[in-house]
N, CA, C, O and the ligand as a Tripos MOL2 file, in Angstrom:
@<TRIPOS>MOLECULE
protein
  245   243    62     0     0
PROTEIN
NO_CHARGES

@<TRIPOS>ATOM
      1 N          33.2800   19.1140  -16.2760 N.3       1 MET1
      2 CA         32.2750   19.4560  -15.2800 C.3       1 MET1
      3 C          31.1500   18.4310  -15.3200 C.2       1 MET1
      4 O          30.9460   17.7440  -16.3200 O.2       1 MET1
      5 N          30.4200   18.3440  -14.2010 N.am      2 ARG2
      6 CA         29.2830   17.4300  -14.1330 C.3       2 ARG2
      7 C          28.1480   17.9200  -15.0150 C.2       2 ARG2
      8 O          27.8120   19.1050  -15.0290 O.2       2 ARG2
      9 N          27.5700   16.9890  -15.7460 N.am      3 ALA3
     10 CA         26.3990   17.3360  -16.5460 C.3       3 ALA3
     11 C          25.3960   16.2030  -16.4080 C.2       3 ALA3
     12 O          25.6890   15.0530  -16.7340 O.2       3 ALA3
     13 N          24.2130   16.5430  -15.9230 N.am      4 GLN4
     14 CA         23.1820   15.5260  -15.7290 C.3       4 GLN4
     15 C          22.1220   15.6110  -16.8110 C.2       4 GLN4
     16 O          21.6490   16.6910  -17.1630 O.2       4 GLN4
     17 N          21.7610   14.4490  -17.3300 N.am      5 CYS5
     18 CA         20.7120   14.3800  -18.3450 C.3       5 CYS5
     19 C          19.3590   14.6140  -17.6880 C.2       5 CYS5
     20 O          19.0350   13.9860  -16.6800 O.2       5 CYS5
     21 N          18.5590   15.5290  -18.2680 N.am      6 SER6
     22 CA         17.2460   15.8180  -17.6920 C.3       6 SER6
     23 C          16.2340   14.7280  -18.0300 C.2       6 SER6
     24 O          15.1510   14.6900  -17.4460 O.2       6 SER6
     25 N          16.5720   13.8490  -18.9560 N.am      7 GLU7
     26 CA         15.6400   12.7990  -19.3600 C.3       7 GLU7
     27 C          15.8250   11.5340  -18.5310 C.2       7 GLU7
     28 O          14.8500   10.9670  -18.0380 O.2       7 GLU7
     29 N          17.0730   11.0890  -18.3740 N.am      8 CYS8
     30 CA         17.3020    9.8040  -17.7060 C.3       8 CYS8
     31 C          18.1120    9.9440  -16.4120 C.2       8 CYS8
     32 O          18.2520    8.9750  -15.6660 O.2       8 CYS8
     33 N          18.6500   11.1540  -16.1390 N.am      9 GLY9
     34 CA         19.3900   11.3650  -14.9100 C.3       9 GLY9
     35 C          20.8420   10.9320  -14.9670 C.2       9 GLY9
     36 O          21.5660   11.0280  -13.9760 O.2       9 GLY9
     37 N          21.2610   10.4610  -16.1130 N.am     10 HIS10
     38 CA         22.6440   10.0170  -16.2850 C.3      10 HIS10
     39 C          23.6020   11.1960  -16.1010 C.2      10 HIS10
     40 O          23.3740   12.2780  -16.6430 O.2      10 HIS10
     41 N          24.6770   10.9790  -15.3320 N.am     11 ILE11
     42 CA         25.6540   12.0400  -15.1010 C.3      11 ILE11
     43 C          26.9890   11.6290  -15.6920 C.2      11 ILE11
     44 O          27.5420   10.5890  -15.3310 O.2      11 ILE11
     45 N          27.5060   12.4430  -16.5980 N.am     12 ASN12
     46 CA         28.7980   12.1590  -17.2200 C.3      12 ASN12
     47 C          29.3510   13.4670  -17.7720 C.2      12 ASN12
     48 O          28.6530   14.1970  -18.4770 O.2      12 ASN12
     49 N          30.5980   13.7570  -17.4510 N.am     13 SER13
     50 CA         31.1800   15.0060  -17.9290 C.3      13 SER13
     51 C          31.2600   15.0450  -19.4490 C.2      13 SER13
     52 O          31.3280   16.1210  -20.0420 O.2      13 SER13
     53 N          31.2520   13.8790  -20.0770 N.am     14 ASN14
     54 CA         31.2980   13.8470  -21.5410 C.3      14 ASN14
     55 C          29.9510   14.1940  -22.1690 C.2      14 ASN14
     56 O          29.8590   14.3860  -23.3820 O.2      14 ASN14
     57 N          28.8980   14.2750  -21.3360 N.am     15 ASN15
     58 CA         27.5970   14.6690  -21.8730 C.3      15 ASN15
     59 C          27.6590   16.0850  -22.4380 C.2      15 ASN15
     60 O          27.0050   16.4100  -23.4290 O.2      15 ASN15
     61 N          28.4570   16.9100  -21.7860 N.am     16 ARG16
     62 CA         28.5640   18.3100  -22.2040 C.3      16 ARG16
     63 C          29.6520   18.3970  -23.2730 C.2      16 ARG16
     64 O          30.8380   18.4750  -22.9550 O.2      16 ARG16
     65 N          29.2440   18.3820  -24.5310 N.am     17 VAL17
     66 CA         30.2180   18.3180  -25.6150 C.3      17 VAL17
     67 C          30.7920   19.6900  -25.9460 C.2      17 VAL17
     68 O          31.8710   19.7800  -26.5330 O.2      17 VAL17
     69 N          30.0800   20.7690  -25.5740 N.am     18 SER18
     70 CA         30.6070   22.1180  -25.7520 C.3      18 SER18
     71 C          29.9080   23.0120  -24.7420 C.2      18 SER18
     72 O          29.1170   22.5370  -23.9280 O.2      18 SER18
     73 N          30.1980   24.3080  -24.7950 N.am     19 GLN19
     74 CA         29.5760   25.2380  -23.8500 C.3      19 GLN19
     75 C          28.0570   25.2080  -23.9450 C.2      19 GLN19
     76 O          27.3640   25.3830  -22.9420 O.2      19 GLN19
     77 N          27.5420   24.9880  -25.1450 N.am     20 SER20
     78 CA         26.0930   25.1250  -25.3200 C.3      20 SER20
     79 C          25.3970   23.8160  -25.6830 C.2      20 SER20
     80 O          24.1680   23.7470  -25.6530 O.2      20 SER20
     81 N          26.1580   22.7780  -26.0250 N.am     21 ALA21
     82 CA         25.5160   21.5530  -26.4980 C.3      21 ALA21
     83 C          25.5770   20.4540  -25.4480 C.2      21 ALA21
     84 O          26.5920   20.2640  -24.7780 O.2      21 ALA21
     85 N          24.4620   19.7330  -25.3210 N.am     22 PHE22
     86 CA         24.3820   18.6140  -24.3910 C.3      22 PHE22
     87 C          23.9070   17.3880  -25.1490 C.2      22 PHE22
     88 O          22.8580   17.4190  -25.7940 O.2      22 PHE22
     89 N          24.6700   16.3170  -25.0740 N.am     23 ILE23
     90 CA         24.2610   15.0510  -25.6750 C.3      23 ILE23
     91 C          24.4580   13.9650  -24.6330 C.2      23 ILE23
     92 O          25.5740   13.7440  -24.1640 O.2      23 ILE23
     93 N          23.3790   13.2880  -24.2690 N.am     24 CYS24
     94 CA         23.4770   12.2430  -23.2510 C.3      24 CYS24
     95 C          24.1600   11.0030  -23.8180 C.2      24 CYS24
     96 O          23.7900   10.5140  -24.8850 O.2      24 CYS24
     97 N          25.1710   10.4930  -23.0890 N.am     25 ARG25
     98 CA         25.8740    9.2970  -23.5370 C.3      25 ARG25
     99 C          25.0990    8.0440  -23.1800 C.2      25 ARG25
    100 O          25.4650    6.9490  -23.6070 O.2      25 ARG25
    101 N          24.0380    8.1850  -22.4050 N.am     26 ASN26
    102 CA         23.2500    7.0250  -21.9910 C.3      26 ASN26
    103 C          22.0130    6.8360  -22.8620 C.2      26 ASN26
    104 O          21.8150    5.7660  -23.4370 O.2      26 ASN26
    105 N          21.1700    7.8840  -22.9630 N.am     27 CYS27
    106 CA         19.9130    7.7420  -23.7030 C.3      27 CYS27
    107 C          19.9370    8.4550  -25.0440 C.2      27 CYS27
    108 O          19.0250    8.2790  -25.8510 O.2      27 CYS27
    109 N          20.9760    9.2650  -25.2970 N.am     28 GLY28
    110 CA         21.1270    9.8560  -26.6160 C.3      28 GLY28
    111 C          20.3640   11.1450  -26.8350 C.2      28 GLY28
    112 O          20.3290   11.6550  -27.9550 O.2      28 GLY28
    113 N          19.7440   11.6910  -25.7780 N.am     29 VAL29
    114 CA         18.9850   12.9240  -25.9520 C.3      29 VAL29
    115 C          19.9390   14.0730  -26.3160 C.2      29 VAL29
    116 O          21.0400   14.1750  -25.7750 O.2      29 VAL29
    117 N          19.5010   14.9210  -27.2280 N.am     30 VAL30
    118 CA         20.2780   16.0740  -27.6520 C.3      30 VAL30
    119 C          19.5220   17.3260  -27.2460 C.2      30 VAL30
    120 O          18.3470   17.4770  -27.5800 O.2      30 VAL30
    121 N          20.1850   18.2260  -26.5270 N.am     31 ALA31
    122 CA         19.5170   19.4330  -26.0530 C.3      31 ALA31
    123 C          20.5270   20.5580  -25.8940 C.2      31 ALA31
    124 O          21.7330   20.3280  -25.8090 O.2      31 ALA31
    125 N          20.0080   21.7740  -25.8560 N.am     32 HIS32
    126 CA         20.8600   22.8930  -25.4920 C.3      32 HIS32
    127 C          21.2210   22.7270  -24.0200 C.2      32 HIS32
    128 O          20.3630   22.4050  -23.1980 O.2      32 HIS32
    129 N          22.4930   22.9480  -23.6880 N.am     33 ALA33
    130 CA         22.9680   22.6720  -22.3340 C.3      33 ALA33
    131 C          22.1790   23.4510  -21.2800 C.2      33 ALA33
    132 O          21.8470   22.9020  -20.2290 O.2      33 ALA33
    133 N          21.8800   24.7070  -21.5470 N.am     34 ASP34
    134 CA         21.1650   25.5170  -20.5570 C.3      34 ASP34
    135 C          19.7180   25.0670  -20.4190 C.2      34 ASP34
    136 O          19.1400   25.1180  -19.3330 O.2      34 ASP34
    137 N          19.1400   24.6270  -21.5320 N.am     35 ARG35
    138 CA         17.7670   24.1250  -21.4770 C.3      35 ARG35
    139 C          17.7250   22.8300  -20.6640 C.2      35 ARG35
    140 O          16.8350   22.6320  -19.8380 O.2      35 ARG35
    141 N          18.6950   21.9580  -20.9080 N.am     36 ASN36
    142 CA         18.7680   20.7120  -20.1410 C.3      36 ASN36
    143 C          18.9180   21.0110  -18.6490 C.2      36 ASN36
    144 O          18.2560   20.3990  -17.8110 O.2      36 ASN36
    145 N          19.8060   21.9680  -18.3310 N.am     37 ALA37
    146 CA         20.0320   22.3230  -16.9290 C.3      37 ALA37
    147 C          18.7730   22.8930  -16.2970 C.2      37 ALA37
    148 O          18.4890   22.6370  -15.1260 O.2      37 ALA37
    149 N          18.0140   23.6690  -17.0720 N.am     38 SER38
    150 CA         16.7940   24.2620  -16.5240 C.3      38 SER38
    151 C          15.7740   23.1880  -16.1730 C.2      38 SER38
    152 O          15.0090   23.3440  -15.2210 O.2      38 SER38
    153 N          15.7600   22.1010  -16.9370 N.am     39 HIS39
    154 CA         14.8610   20.9840  -16.6110 C.3      39 HIS39
    155 C          15.2710   20.3590  -15.2790 C.2      39 HIS39
    156 O          14.4220   20.0290  -14.4510 O.2      39 HIS39
    157 N          16.5890   20.1990  -15.0810 N.am     40 ASN40
    158 CA         17.0660   19.6210  -13.8260 C.3      40 ASN40
    159 C          16.6750   20.4990  -12.6420 C.2      40 ASN40
    160 O          16.2440   19.9940  -11.6050 O.2      40 ASN40
    161 N          16.8270   21.8290  -12.8000 N.am     41 ILE41
    162 CA         16.4880   22.7530  -11.7180 C.3      41 ILE41
    163 C          14.9920   22.7400  -11.4550 C.2      41 ILE41
    164 O          14.5570   22.7880  -10.3050 O.2      41 ILE41
    165 N          14.2040   22.6740  -12.5260 N.am     42 ALA42
    166 CA         12.7480   22.6560  -12.3750 C.3      42 ALA42
    167 C          12.2980   21.4290  -11.5990 C.2      42 ALA42
    168 O          11.3830   21.5040  -10.7800 O.2      42 ALA42
    169 N          12.9460   20.2990  -11.8590 N.am     43 ARG43
    170 CA         12.5730   19.0620  -11.1550 C.3      43 ARG43
    171 C          12.8940   19.1730   -9.6680 C.2      43 ARG43
    172 O          12.1050   18.7450   -8.8250 O.2      43 ARG43
    173 N          14.0680   19.7560   -9.3440 N.am     44 LYS44
    174 CA         14.4260   19.9270   -7.9440 C.3      44 LYS44
    175 C          13.4460   20.8600   -7.2460 C.2      44 LYS44
    176 O          13.0360   20.6180   -6.1110 O.2      44 LYS44
    177 N          13.0750   21.9410   -7.9540 N.am     45 GLY45
    178 CA         12.1540   22.9000   -7.3650 C.3      45 GLY45
    179 C          10.7920   22.2830   -7.1140 C.2      45 GLY45
    180 O          10.1620   22.5510   -6.0910 O.2      45 GLY45
    181 N          10.3360   21.4580   -8.0440 N.am     46 GLU46
    182 CA          9.0370   20.8150   -7.8840 C.3      46 GLU46
    183 C           9.0570   19.8530   -6.7050 C.2      46 GLU46
    184 O           8.0890   19.7640   -5.9510 O.2      46 GLU46
    185 N          10.1700   19.1320   -6.5490 N.am     47 ALA47
    186 CA         10.2900   18.1880   -5.4310 C.3      47 ALA47
    187 C          10.2600   18.9310   -4.0970 C.2      47 ALA47
    188 O           9.6200   18.4850   -3.1450 O.2      47 ALA47
    189 N          10.9550   20.0670   -4.0370 N.am     48 ALA48
    190 CA         10.9750   20.8500   -2.8030 C.3      48 ALA48
    191 C           9.5950   21.4260   -2.5170 C.2      48 ALA48
    192 O           9.1590   21.4800   -1.3670 O.2      48 ALA48
    193 N           8.9200   21.8530   -3.5680 N.am     49 TRP49
    194 CA          7.5840   22.4260   -3.4080 C.3      49 TRP49
    195 C           6.6070   21.3720   -2.8890 C.2      49 TRP49
    196 O           5.8130   21.6340   -1.9850 O.2      49 TRP49
    197 N           6.6800   20.1820   -3.4740 N.am     50 THR50
    198 CA          5.7880   19.0980   -3.0650 C.3      50 THR50
    199 C           6.0460   18.7130   -1.6110 C.2      50 THR50
    200 O           5.1030   18.5080   -0.8460 O.2      50 THR50
    201 N           7.3240   18.6130   -1.2240 N.am     51 ALA51
    202 CA          7.6710   18.2430    0.1440 C.3      51 ALA51
    203 C           7.1990   19.3110    1.1280 C.2      51 ALA51
    204 O           6.7880   18.9960    2.2440 O.2      51 ALA51
    205 N           7.2610   20.5810    0.7060 N.am     52 GLY52
    206 CA          6.9020   21.6840    1.5840 C.3      52 GLY52
    207 C           5.4160   21.8360    1.8050 C.2      52 GLY52
    208 O           4.9900   22.5580    2.7060 O.2      52 GLY52
    209 N           4.6110   21.1510    0.9790 N.am     53 ARG53
    210 CA          3.1620   21.2900    1.1270 C.3      53 ARG53
    211 C           2.6390   20.6000    2.3760 C.2      53 ARG53
    212 O           1.5740   20.9370    2.8930 O.2      53 ARG53
    213 N           3.4280   19.6040    2.8630 N.am     54 GLU54
    214 CA          3.0290   18.9420    4.0880 C.3      54 GLU54
    215 C           3.5590   19.7380    5.2700 C.2      54 GLU54
    216 O           4.7720   19.8660    5.4350 O.2      54 GLU54
    217 N           2.6910   20.2600    6.0710 N.am     55 SER55
    218 CA          3.1010   21.1040    7.1680 C.3      55 SER55
    219 C           3.8740   20.3220    8.2370 C.2      55 SER55
    220 O           3.4840   19.2210    8.6250 O.2      55 SER55
    221 N           4.9650   20.9090    8.6970 N.am     56 ARG56
    222 CA          5.7580   20.2720    9.7590 C.3      56 ARG56
    223 C           5.5040   20.9680   11.1040 C.2      56 ARG56
    224 O           6.1640   20.6690   12.0990 O.2      56 ARG56
    225 N           4.5760   21.8660   11.1190 N.am     57 VAL57
    226 CA          4.2440   22.5430   12.3700 C.3      57 VAL57
    227 C           3.4070   21.5990   13.2350 C.2      57 VAL57
    228 O           2.3760   21.1060   12.7770 O.2      57 VAL57
    229 N           3.8250   21.3400   14.4630 N.am     58 PRO58
    230 CA          3.0620   20.4350   15.3090 C.3      58 PRO58
    231 C           1.6490   20.9740   15.5830 C.2      58 PRO58
    232 O           1.4360   22.1750   15.7500 O.2      58 PRO58
    233 N           0.7210   20.0570   15.6190 N.am     59 ALA59
    234 CA         -0.6600   20.4530   15.8540 C.3      59 ALA59
    235 C          -0.8100   20.9670   17.2800 C.2      59 ALA59
    236 O          -0.3030   20.3660   18.2280 O.2      59 ALA59
    237 N          -1.5140   22.0850   17.4160 N.am     60 THR60
    238 CA         -1.7350   22.6470   18.7490 C.3      60 THR60
    239 C          -2.9010   21.9290   19.4070 C.2      60 THR60
    240 O          -3.9170   21.6780   18.7600 O.2      60 THR60
    241 N          -2.7660   21.5940   20.6960 N.am     61 PRO61
    242 CA         -3.8140   20.8630   21.3950 C.3      61 PRO61
    243 C          -5.0740   21.7050   21.6010 C.2      61 PRO61
    244 O          -6.0490   21.2250   22.1790 O.2      61 PRO61
    245 ZN         19.9110   10.6360  -20.8300 Zn       62 ZN62
@<TRIPOS>BOND
     1     1     2 1
     2     2     3 1
     3     3     4 2
     4     3     5 am
     5     5     6 1
     6     6     7 1
     7     7     8 2
     8     7     9 am
     9     9    10 1
    10    10    11 1
    11    11    12 2
    12    11    13 am
    13    13    14 1
    14    14    15 1
    15    15    16 2
    16    15    17 am
    17    17    18 1
    18    18    19 1
    19    19    20 2
    20    19    21 am
    21    21    22 1
    22    22    23 1
    23    23    24 2
    24    23    25 am
    25    25    26 1
    26    26    27 1
    27    27    28 2
    28    27    29 am
    29    29    30 1
    30    30    31 1
    31    31    32 2
    32    31    33 am
    33    33    34 1
    34    34    35 1
    35    35    36 2
    36    35    37 am
    37    37    38 1
    38    38    39 1
    39    39    40 2
    40    39    41 am
    41    41    42 1
    42    42    43 1
    43    43    44 2
    44    43    45 am
    45    45    46 1
    46    46    47 1
    47    47    48 2
    48    47    49 am
    49    49    50 1
    50    50    51 1
    51    51    52 2
    52    51    53 am
    53    53    54 1
    54    54    55 1
    55    55    56 2
    56    55    57 am
    57    57    58 1
    58    58    59 1
    59    59    60 2
    60    59    61 am
    61    61    62 1
    62    62    63 1
    63    63    64 2
    64    63    65 am
    65    65    66 1
    66    66    67 1
    67    67    68 2
    68    67    69 am
    69    69    70 1
    70    70    71 1
    71    71    72 2
    72    71    73 am
    73    73    74 1
    74    74    75 1
    75    75    76 2
    76    75    77 am
    77    77    78 1
    78    78    79 1
    79    79    80 2
    80    79    81 am
    81    81    82 1
    82    82    83 1
    83    83    84 2
    84    83    85 am
    85    85    86 1
    86    86    87 1
    87    87    88 2
    88    87    89 am
    89    89    90 1
    90    90    91 1
    91    91    92 2
    92    91    93 am
    93    93    94 1
    94    94    95 1
    95    95    96 2
    96    95    97 am
    97    97    98 1
    98    98    99 1
    99    99   100 2
   100    99   101 am
   101   101   102 1
   102   102   103 1
   103   103   104 2
   104   103   105 am
   105   105   106 1
   106   106   107 1
   107   107   108 2
   108   107   109 am
   109   109   110 1
   110   110   111 1
   111   111   112 2
   112   111   113 am
   113   113   114 1
   114   114   115 1
   115   115   116 2
   116   115   117 am
   117   117   118 1
   118   118   119 1
   119   119   120 2
   120   119   121 am
   121   121   122 1
   122   122   123 1
   123   123   124 2
   124   123   125 am
   125   125   126 1
   126   126   127 1
   127   127   128 2
   128   127   129 am
   129   129   130 1
   130   130   131 1
   131   131   132 2
   132   131   133 am
   133   133   134 1
   134   134   135 1
   135   135   136 2
   136   135   137 am
   137   137   138 1
   138   138   139 1
   139   139   140 2
   140   139   141 am
   141   141   142 1
   142   142   143 1
   143   143   144 2
   144   143   145 am
   145   145   146 1
   146   146   147 1
   147   147   148 2
   148   147   149 am
   149   149   150 1
   150   150   151 1
   151   151   152 2
   152   151   153 am
   153   153   154 1
   154   154   155 1
   155   155   156 2
   156   155   157 am
   157   157   158 1
   158   158   159 1
   159   159   160 2
   160   159   161 am
   161   161   162 1
   162   162   163 1
   163   163   164 2
   164   163   165 am
   165   165   166 1
   166   166   167 1
   167   167   168 2
   168   167   169 am
   169   169   170 1
   170   170   171 1
   171   171   172 2
   172   171   173 am
   173   173   174 1
   174   174   175 1
   175   175   176 2
   176   175   177 am
   177   177   178 1
   178   178   179 1
   179   179   180 2
   180   179   181 am
   181   181   182 1
   182   182   183 1
   183   183   184 2
   184   183   185 am
   185   185   186 1
   186   186   187 1
   187   187   188 2
   188   187   189 am
   189   189   190 1
   190   190   191 1
   191   191   192 2
   192   191   193 am
   193   193   194 1
   194   194   195 1
   195   195   196 2
   196   195   197 am
   197   197   198 1
   198   198   199 1
   199   199   200 2
   200   199   201 am
   201   201   202 1
   202   202   203 1
   203   203   204 2
   204   203   205 am
   205   205   206 1
   206   206   207 1
   207   207   208 2
   208   207   209 am
   209   209   210 1
   210   210   211 1
   211   211   212 2
   212   211   213 am
   213   213   214 1
   214   214   215 1
   215   215   216 2
   216   215   217 am
   217   217   218 1
   218   218   219 1
   219   219   220 2
   220   219   221 am
   221   221   222 1
   222   222   223 1
   223   223   224 2
   224   223   225 am
   225   225   226 1
   226   226   227 1
   227   227   228 2
   228   227   229 am
   229   229   230 1
   230   230   231 1
   231   231   232 2
   232   231   233 am
   233   233   234 1
   234   234   235 1
   235   235   236 2
   236   235   237 am
   237   237   238 1
   238   238   239 1
   239   239   240 2
   240   239   241 am
   241   241   242 1
   242   242   243 1
   243   243   244 2
@<TRIPOS>SUBSTRUCTURE
     1 MET1         2 RESIDUE 1 A MET
     2 ARG2         6 RESIDUE 1 A ARG
     3 ALA3        10 RESIDUE 1 A ALA
     4 GLN4        14 RESIDUE 1 A GLN
     5 CYS5        18 RESIDUE 1 A CYS
     6 SER6        22 RESIDUE 1 A SER
     7 GLU7        26 RESIDUE 1 A GLU
     8 CYS8        30 RESIDUE 1 A CYS
     9 GLY9        34 RESIDUE 1 A GLY
    10 HIS10       38 RESIDUE 1 A HIS
    11 ILE11       42 RESIDUE 1 A ILE
    12 ASN12       46 RESIDUE 1 A ASN
    13 SER13       50 RESIDUE 1 A SER
    14 ASN14       54 RESIDUE 1 A ASN
    15 ASN15       58 RESIDUE 1 A ASN
    16 ARG16       62 RESIDUE 1 A ARG
    17 VAL17       66 RESIDUE 1 A VAL
    18 SER18       70 RESIDUE 1 A SER
    19 GLN19       74 RESIDUE 1 A GLN
    20 SER20       78 RESIDUE 1 A SER
    21 ALA21       82 RESIDUE 1 A ALA
    22 PHE22       86 RESIDUE 1 A PHE
    23 ILE23       90 RESIDUE 1 A ILE
    24 CYS24       94 RESIDUE 1 A CYS
    25 ARG25       98 RESIDUE 1 A ARG
    26 ASN26      102 RESIDUE 1 A ASN
    27 CYS27      106 RESIDUE 1 A CYS
    28 GLY28      110 RESIDUE 1 A GLY
    29 VAL29      114 RESIDUE 1 A VAL
    30 VAL30      118 RESIDUE 1 A VAL
    31 ALA31      122 RESIDUE 1 A ALA
    32 HIS32      126 RESIDUE 1 A HIS
    33 ALA33      130 RESIDUE 1 A ALA
    34 ASP34      134 RESIDUE 1 A ASP
    35 ARG35      138 RESIDUE 1 A ARG
    36 ASN36      142 RESIDUE 1 A ASN
    37 ALA37      146 RESIDUE 1 A ALA
    38 SER38      150 RESIDUE 1 A SER
    39 HIS39      154 RESIDUE 1 A HIS
    40 ASN40      158 RESIDUE 1 A ASN
    41 ILE41      162 RESIDUE 1 A ILE
    42 ALA42      166 RESIDUE 1 A ALA
    43 ARG43      170 RESIDUE 1 A ARG
    44 LYS44      174 RESIDUE 1 A LYS
    45 GLY45      178 RESIDUE 1 A GLY
    46 GLU46      182 RESIDUE 1 A GLU
    47 ALA47      186 RESIDUE 1 A ALA
    48 ALA48      190 RESIDUE 1 A ALA
    49 TRP49      194 RESIDUE 1 A TRP
    50 THR50      198 RESIDUE 1 A THR
    51 ALA51      202 RESIDUE 1 A ALA
    52 GLY52      206 RESIDUE 1 A GLY
    53 ARG53      210 RESIDUE 1 A ARG
    54 GLU54      214 RESIDUE 1 A GLU
    55 SER55      218 RESIDUE 1 A SER
    56 ARG56      222 RESIDUE 1 A ARG
    57 VAL57      226 RESIDUE 1 A VAL
    58 PRO58      230 RESIDUE 1 A PRO
    59 ALA59      234 RESIDUE 1 A ALA
    60 THR60      238 RESIDUE 1 A THR
    61 PRO61      242 RESIDUE 1 A PRO
    62 ZN62       245 GROUP 0 **** ****
C-alpha cells in the first residue's frame, strides 16, 4: 500500500514495514504508522482551511 512520509513527502510502499511501524526510506524518520498518517491528514486539512479563507463569493455591486 502507499505510505507517505509526513516529514519529507516521500512515497514508497516499503516505508510501511508493518501494520503499525513506519520508516521512511528517503529521510529515515521512524514513526508509528497511524501517527505519521495523521500528520499527512493534518497538512491536507490545513491547506484546505487556508484556501477556504479567501472568499470566492463575487462582490455585490
Ligand atoms: Zn521521509
